[in-house]
N, C-alpha and C positions, 0 to 999 in steps of 0.2 A: 607465440605468434603474433605479431601484431596485423591488425586489422584496420584497413583503409575506413575511414568516414564520410559519405557523400555528401554533398552540401546541404541535403534535404535529411539529414541526419541518419541515414540508412548504414547499419555496417554490413559492409560487402565481403562475401564469400562466408559469412558465418553460418554455421550447421550444426543446430543443436537439435538432436531427435527430429531430424526432418523439416525443423522450423528453418527458412533462411533469410528471411527480411524483418529486420526492427526497424522500425521508424519513428524517431523522438515526435511526439504530437505536441508536449508540451514539458519546459523547464520552469520550476520556481525557485529561487533562492530568497528566502525572507530579508530583506534590508534592516529589520525593525523584528521585534517581537510581536507575534500575532495570536491573537484567538485560534484561528482555523488555517488550512489551504484548500482552496475549493477552486477542483476540476470543472468546467463546466464544459457544454456544447462538445462532449467527446464524440468525435466522428464515427460514424458508423460503418466505415470501410474497412474494417482489418477482422479477421478471425478471432484473434485474442488479443490480452492487454497484458502489459508487466508495468507494476508501477514500483519503481526505486525509490526511496526514501532514507535520509541521513537526515536524524531529526532529535532536538533534544528538547526538554522540558525547563521552564523558567524555576520553578519550584522542586517539589522531590520527584524521585524516579518514580513513573506512573506508566501506565496504558495510552496509547492515544486508541480515539476511536475512527473506524472509515465507515461512513455511512454513503450507501447507495441510492443515487438519484432523490435526496431529500426523504427517505423513507425511515421515518423514527420509529418504527411500529416493532418492539421489543422480540415479537413473536417468529416476525419474518428473519432473523437472524439465529447461528448457531456457530460454535467453534470447538475444536476438538485438537488438542496440544498433543506433541510427540508421545507422552506418557499415555494417552489416551484417556483423560479427564475430559469431562464434558465442563467448558469453560463459560458457554453461551449465556448461564444465566446471570453471571457476573459481569457481563460486559455492556449489559443493557441493550438498546437500539444500535448498534453497530458491531464491526468486526475489531475486534482489538489487536495493538500488537505493544510491545513494551519500548520504551524511549528512557534514556539514565535522565537526571537532572541533577540536585544539589548533593545526592547521593552518590555521586561517581567524580572522579578527579576530573580537574577543567580541561576541557578539550575534547572528552569523549561525547560522540555521538553515537547513536543508535542505528545501526545499520539495519534496514529491511526491505526484501524485494517482495511481491505479490503478484501471484501469477492468476489471473482471470480469464476462466476459459470460456468458449463461445458467449461473449458479454453481449453480442447485438441479438444473438437466437431469442425469440418467443416462444419457442416451445418447451422450453425447460428451466429449472431453478437454475442459479449462477454459483458455480463451486469454485474457490479463491483455494489456492497453497501460498503458505507464507512462512517465509525463513527470516529469522530476525534475533538481533542480539546486540549486548551493549553492556559498557561498565567493566571493564572489556571483555565480551563472551560469559561473563558470569550469567546471564540472564538467556543465552543460545536456545533459540527453539526452532521447532517446525509444528506449523499448524495447518489443519485442514478445516475449512469454515464455507458455509452455506447461507447465501441469501435466499430464500425462501420466495422467489418473486419472480414471474417470466418474463419482467418489463427488460428491453433490453438495457442495458446500461450507460445512461448519457451524462453523469455528474458523479463524483465523489468527493466528499469533505473529509478532510483529516481533522481530526481535533482532540487535544488531550482531555483526559478526564478530569484533571483540573489545571490551574494557572494558564499558561499560554506556551506557545513553539517558539524558542529560543531564536533570535536573529542568527542568521548562518545556516538555519534548516533548510532542507533543500527536497524538492521534490521532483522526478522526473516520470513523465507517462510516454509510454511507448506502445505502439499498434505493432502485432507480429501477423504475417502471413504463412 
């Protein structure tokens, strides 16, 4: 079923588990290779956020890190993948997702979506659900992550572990009510 997208970027009639409004906050398409994608000044007017990424590394296959509010404190982040292993200690001070690089066929970008529940609430730590894959689908995974801060999320920084993000990499942030 096709859905109409309003001039404000909302998807009309979409109803996923009671969620009916997705509003595009910002969309970034890299015209040149870049060290990171920085989503700043995230409005505090939505209930949840969804970040949709299509990324490729300029070097070898690697993880990208997603840092909240510039917080580089490693102890504040933890991730558990679909196999149930704790990957938080190997990811350092951010939430990590896989992106293909020179180890993947030309034109393969890793696709990810990340849901950030209650991103603006200050009475709880932040919980994220991630699904990602690439190369193609050789690295499909579902990840549960946590940022152990009660601060409202107002900034997301997406950075590869090594090298840069390839031109054509793409990030879209949606607000959900």
